[in-house]
C-alpha positions as CSV (number, residue, x, y, z in Angstrom):
1,M,0.0,0.0,0.0
2,S,1.2,3.5,-0.7
3,A,2.2,6.2,1.7
4,H,-0.3,8.4,3.6
5,R,-2.3,10.6,1.3
6,C,-4.8,13.4,1.9
7,L,-7.7,12.9,-0.5
8,T,-10.9,14.7,-1.3
9,I,-13.8,13.1,-3.0
10,D,-15.8,15.6,-5.0
11,G,-18.1,16.0,-7.9
12,E,-16.0,18.5,-9.8
13,L,-16.4,17.9,-13.5
14,S,-12.8,17.7,-14.4
15,G,-10.6,14.8,-13.5
16,T,-11.4,11.5,-11.6
17,R,-13.5,13.0,-8.7
18,V,-10.7,12.0,-6.4
19,R,-8.2,14.8,-5.7
20,D,-5.0,15.2,-3.8
21,A,-6.0,17.6,-1.0
22,V,-2.4,18.7,-0.5
23,D,-0.8,18.9,-3.9
24,G,-4.0,19.5,-5.9
25,G,-5.0,17.8,-9.0
26,S,-6.9,14.6,-9.7
27,V,-5.5,11.2,-8.6
28,E,-5.8,8.4,-11.1
29,L,-8.0,5.7,-9.6
30,H,-5.6,2.9,-10.4
31,R,-2.8,4.6,-8.4
32,L,-5.0,4.4,-5.2
33,E,-5.0,0.6,-5.4
34,L,-8.8,0.5,-4.9
35,S,-10.9,-2.6,-5.6
36,P,-12.3,-2.7,-9.1
37,A,-15.8,-2.6,-7.6
38,L,-15.1,0.6,-5.7
39,A,-13.4,2.3,-8.7
40,G,-16.4,1.4,-10.8
41,R,-18.7,2.9,-8.2
42,I,-16.7,6.1,-8.4
43,V,-16.9,6.2,-12.2
44,T,-20.7,5.6,-12.1
45,W,-21.3,8.2,-9.5
46,A,-19.1,10.7,-11.4
47,T,-21.2,10.2,-14.5
48,R,-24.4,10.7,-12.6
49,Y,-23.0,13.9,-11.1
50,A,-22.0,15.2,-14.5
51,D,-25.4,14.4,-15.9
52,S,-27.1,16.2,-13.0
53,H,-24.8,19.2,-13.4
54,H,-25.8,19.6,-17.1
55,V,-29.4,20.0,-16.1
56,G,-28.8,22.4,-13.3
57,F,-28.6,20.0,-10.3
58,P,-32.4,19.4,-9.7
59,S,-33.1,19.4,-6.0
60,S,-34.2,15.8,-6.3
61,D,-30.7,14.8,-7.3
62,V,-28.6,16.7,-4.8
63,A,-29.3,14.7,-1.7
64,A,-28.9,11.4,-3.5
65,L,-25.6,12.5,-5.1
66,D,-24.2,13.7,-1.8
67,A,-25.4,10.5,0.0
68,K,-23.7,8.4,-2.6
69,G,-20.5,10.6,-2.4
70,I,-20.4,10.2,1.4
71,E,-20.9,6.4,1.0
72,I,-18.0,6.3,-1.5
73,T,-15.8,8.4,0.8
74,R,-16.4,5.9,3.6
75,A,-15.6,3.0,1.3
76,V,-12.4,4.7,0.2
77,R,-11.4,5.1,3.8
78,R,-12.0,1.4,4.5
79,E,-9.8,0.4,1.5
80,R,-7.2,3.1,2.2
81,P,-7.0,3.3,6.0
82,D,-3.5,4.9,5.5
83,S,-5.1,8.0,4.0
84,T,-7.1,11.0,5.2
85,V,-10.3,11.2,3.1
86,A,-13.0,13.9,3.0
87,Y,-16.1,14.5,0.9
88,V,-16.9,17.9,-0.5
89,S,-20.2,18.6,-2.1
90,A,-19.7,20.4,-5.5
91,T,-23.4,21.3,-5.4
92,S,-23.0,23.4,-2.3
93,V,-19.2,23.8,-2.3
94,R,-18.8,22.7,1.3
95,T,-17.3,19.8,3.2
96,L,-19.9,17.3,4.3
97,L,-17.8,14.6,5.7
98,H,-14.4,15.0,7.4
99,S,-11.9,12.2,7.7
100,F,-12.3,11.9,11.4
101,E,-16.0,11.2,11.2
102,A,-17.1,7.5,11.1
């Protein structure tokens, strides 16, 4: 497993939706050594996030997208316990889940 990383899961349209919180920029999912299932969940969620963005983030989508993003963040933490991981909602531009929360 890689050295400790600080990661942010977000719905920003550019990149992989997983960012290096210290150095900036997207992190390629294969470099995180995530399970194929979790990497697939991130890709699916990112596609839904982008689709919702293009129609103005209907309120019916926002809660579901954020709930899924938080779920993914927790799953990344389980697979990368050596990393600090937070979720930031791109719909409200605020952190909804900090790394120290279960």
